[in-house]
C-alpha positions as CSV (number, residue, x, y, z in Angstrom):
1,M,0.0,0.1,0.3
2,T,1.6,3.7,-0.8
3,I,1.1,6.5,1.2
4,G,-2.2,8.1,-0.5
5,S,-3.6,5.3,-1.7
6,A,-7.3,4.6,-0.9
7,G,-7.0,0.5,-1.0
8,P,-4.5,-1.9,-1.2
9,Q,-2.8,-2.2,-4.4
10,E,-4.0,-4.5,-7.0
11,D,-0.6,-6.8,-7.5
12,D,-0.2,-7.3,-3.3
13,P,-1.4,-10.7,-2.9
14,D,-1.5,-10.6,0.8
15,A,-3.8,-7.9,0.7
16,R,-6.1,-9.5,-1.4
17,A,-6.0,-13.4,0.3
18,A,-7.1,-11.8,3.6
19,P,-10.9,-10.6,4.1
20,A,-11.1,-7.5,6.1
21,P,-12.3,-7.5,9.9
22,P,-15.8,-7.0,10.0
23,A,-16.5,-3.4,11.4
24,L,-17.5,-2.9,14.8
25,E,-21.2,-2.3,14.2
26,E,-21.5,-5.6,11.9
27,L,-20.4,-7.3,15.1
28,F,-22.7,-5.8,16.9
29,A,-25.7,-6.7,15.2
30,E,-24.5,-10.1,14.9
31,H,-23.1,-11.1,18.2
32,Y,-24.9,-8.7,21.0
33,P,-28.3,-10.9,21.3
34,R,-25.9,-13.8,21.8
35,L,-23.6,-12.6,24.2
36,V,-26.7,-11.0,26.1
37,G,-27.9,-14.6,26.2
38,L,-24.7,-16.0,27.3
39,A,-24.5,-13.1,30.4
40,R,-27.9,-14.1,31.1
41,R,-27.4,-17.9,31.4
42,L,-24.0,-17.3,33.6
43,G,-26.0,-15.7,36.0
44,A,-25.4,-11.8,35.2
45,D,-28.0,-9.6,36.8
46,D,-27.5,-7.1,34.1
47,P,-26.8,-9.1,31.0
48,E,-27.2,-6.2,28.6
49,D,-24.5,-4.1,30.4
50,V,-22.0,-7.0,30.5
51,A,-22.6,-7.5,26.7
52,Q,-21.7,-4.0,26.2
53,E,-19.0,-3.5,28.0
54,A,-17.8,-6.5,26.4
55,F,-18.0,-4.2,23.2
56,A,-16.6,-1.0,24.7
57,R,-13.4,-3.2,25.6
58,L,-12.8,-4.8,22.0
59,H,-13.1,-0.9,21.0
60,D,-10.6,-0.2,23.0
61,R,-8.5,-3.3,22.2
62,R,-9.0,-3.5,18.6
63,A,-5.9,-2.1,17.6
64,V,-3.8,-4.5,19.2
65,L,-6.3,-7.6,18.9
66,R,-3.8,-10.1,16.6
67,D,-6.3,-11.7,14.6
68,P,-9.5,-9.1,13.8
69,R,-11.4,-12.1,12.7
70,A,-11.0,-13.7,16.1
71,A,-13.2,-10.7,17.7
72,A,-16.3,-12.8,18.2
73,A,-14.3,-14.9,20.2
74,Y,-12.8,-12.1,22.2
75,L,-16.2,-10.7,23.2
76,R,-17.5,-14.2,24.4
77,A,-14.3,-14.6,26.3
78,T,-14.6,-11.1,27.4
79,V,-18.7,-11.6,28.6
80,C,-17.6,-14.9,30.5
81,N,-14.7,-12.8,32.5
82,L,-17.2,-9.8,33.2
83,T,-19.8,-12.1,34.3
84,R,-17.6,-14.2,36.6
85,N,-16.0,-11.1,38.4
86,R,-19.2,-9.2,38.8
87,L,-20.8,-12.4,40.6
88,R,-17.5,-12.6,42.8
89,H,-17.5,-9.1,43.4
90,L,-21.4,-9.2,44.4
91,R,-20.4,-12.2,46.6
92,I,-18.2,-10.4,48.2
93,A,-20.1,-7.3,48.6
94,R,-23.1,-9.3,49.9
95,L,-20.4,-11.0,52.7
96,R,-19.4,-7.6,54.0
97,Q,-23.0,-5.6,53.9
98,P,-24.9,-5.8,57.6
99,P,-27.7,-8.0,57.6
100,P,-31.2,-6.4,56.6
101,P,-33.4,-5.2,59.4
102,E,-35.9,-7.1,60.7
103,P,-39.6,-6.6,58.8
104,T,-41.9,-4.5,60.1
105,A,-45.1,-5.9,60.7
106,A,-48.2,-4.4,59.1
107,A,-50.4,-2.0,61.1
108,E,-52.9,-4.8,61.3
109,A,-50.6,-7.7,62.3
110,V,-49.4,-5.6,65.2
111,A,-52.6,-4.5,66.3
112,L,-53.9,-8.0,66.4
113,G,-50.7,-9.2,67.7
114,R,-51.3,-6.6,70.5
115,E,-55.0,-8.0,70.9
116,D,-53.8,-11.6,71.3
117,H,-51.2,-10.7,73.9
118,R,-53.9,-8.8,75.8
119,E,-56.0,-11.5,75.7
120,L,-53.1,-14.1,76.7
121,L,-52.6,-12.1,79.6
122,A,-56.1,-11.4,80.8
123,R,-56.1,-15.6,80.6
124,L,-53.1,-15.8,82.5
125,E,-54.1,-13.6,85.2
126,R,-57.3,-16.2,85.5
127,L,-54.9,-19.0,86.5
128,S,-53.9,-19.8,90.0
129,R,-50.9,-17.9,91.6
130,R,-48.7,-20.8,91.2
131,Q,-49.6,-21.7,87.8
132,R,-49.1,-18.3,86.6
133,E,-45.8,-18.0,88.3
134,A,-44.6,-21.5,86.8
135,L,-46.0,-20.5,83.1
136,V,-44.2,-16.7,83.4
137,L,-40.9,-18.1,85.0
138,R,-40.8,-21.3,82.3
139,Y,-42.1,-19.4,79.2
140,W,-41.6,-15.8,79.9
141,L,-37.8,-16.0,81.5
142,D,-36.8,-18.9,79.7
143,L,-36.2,-20.8,82.9
144,D,-35.6,-25.1,82.7
145,D,-38.0,-26.9,85.1
146,R,-35.0,-26.9,87.7
147,E,-34.7,-23.3,87.6
148,V,-38.5,-22.7,87.8
149,A,-38.6,-25.1,90.9
150,E,-35.6,-23.3,92.5
151,A,-37.4,-19.8,91.5
152,M,-40.7,-21.3,93.2
153,Q,-39.3,-23.0,96.0
154,V,-41.1,-26.1,95.0
155,S,-39.6,-29.5,94.4
156,L,-38.8,-30.0,90.6
157,G,-42.0,-32.7,90.4
158,A,-44.5,-29.8,91.8
159,A,-42.9,-27.1,89.4
160,K,-43.7,-29.8,86.2
161,T,-47.1,-29.9,87.6
162,H,-47.8,-26.1,87.8
163,I,-46.2,-25.7,84.5
164,R,-48.3,-29.0,82.6
165,R,-52.0,-27.8,84.6
166,G,-51.1,-24.0,83.7
167,L,-50.5,-24.8,80.1
168,G,-53.5,-27.0,80.0
169,A,-55.8,-24.5,81.6
170,L,-54.5,-21.5,79.1
171,Q,-55.4,-23.6,76.3
172,R,-58.7,-24.2,77.4
173,A,-59.3,-20.9,78.3
174,M,-58.0,-19.9,74.7
175,G,-60.5,-22.2,73.4
176,G,-58.0,-25.0,72.3
177,G,-56.9,-28.6,73.4
178,R,-58.2,-30.9,76.0
179,R,-58.1,-31.2,79.6
180,H,-55.3,-33.7,80.5
181,D,-55.6,-33.4,84.7
């Protein structure tokens, strides 16, 4: 090729043998949908962005690409690498992220919960003092049976009896269960 000429010389056999590499627009039209599908199947949450980034990198590297006809392979490899890197980044970011806050209950659920709580407390007030004491120690303070017995200053068997009878009375009062006494 001579300086100032528009194309290869007719007598240059190498210029005629190698087809010109496809233009970036042609590559985009032909490969973009498949690259988006590849990124999606590899798990990218933004497959369109991954495919576009691959084309942007190809554009930046076209001058140093050894074989311009290998652009499609370069694009596929780039999509694979970008997706892998993004998934790795997301995994690391999730590990460093504080846990999400506990979901807040809807106002109706809170109101119903409060109503249920009030009803439970009212039913608990109707139990004998020993049964109420045993249930509060066992389930509100989360003490085991032995600790309940110690706190009530009764035997282990008596504490278990108070707990069992108190639960039975509460179940009956709340409309569930049979009498187990």
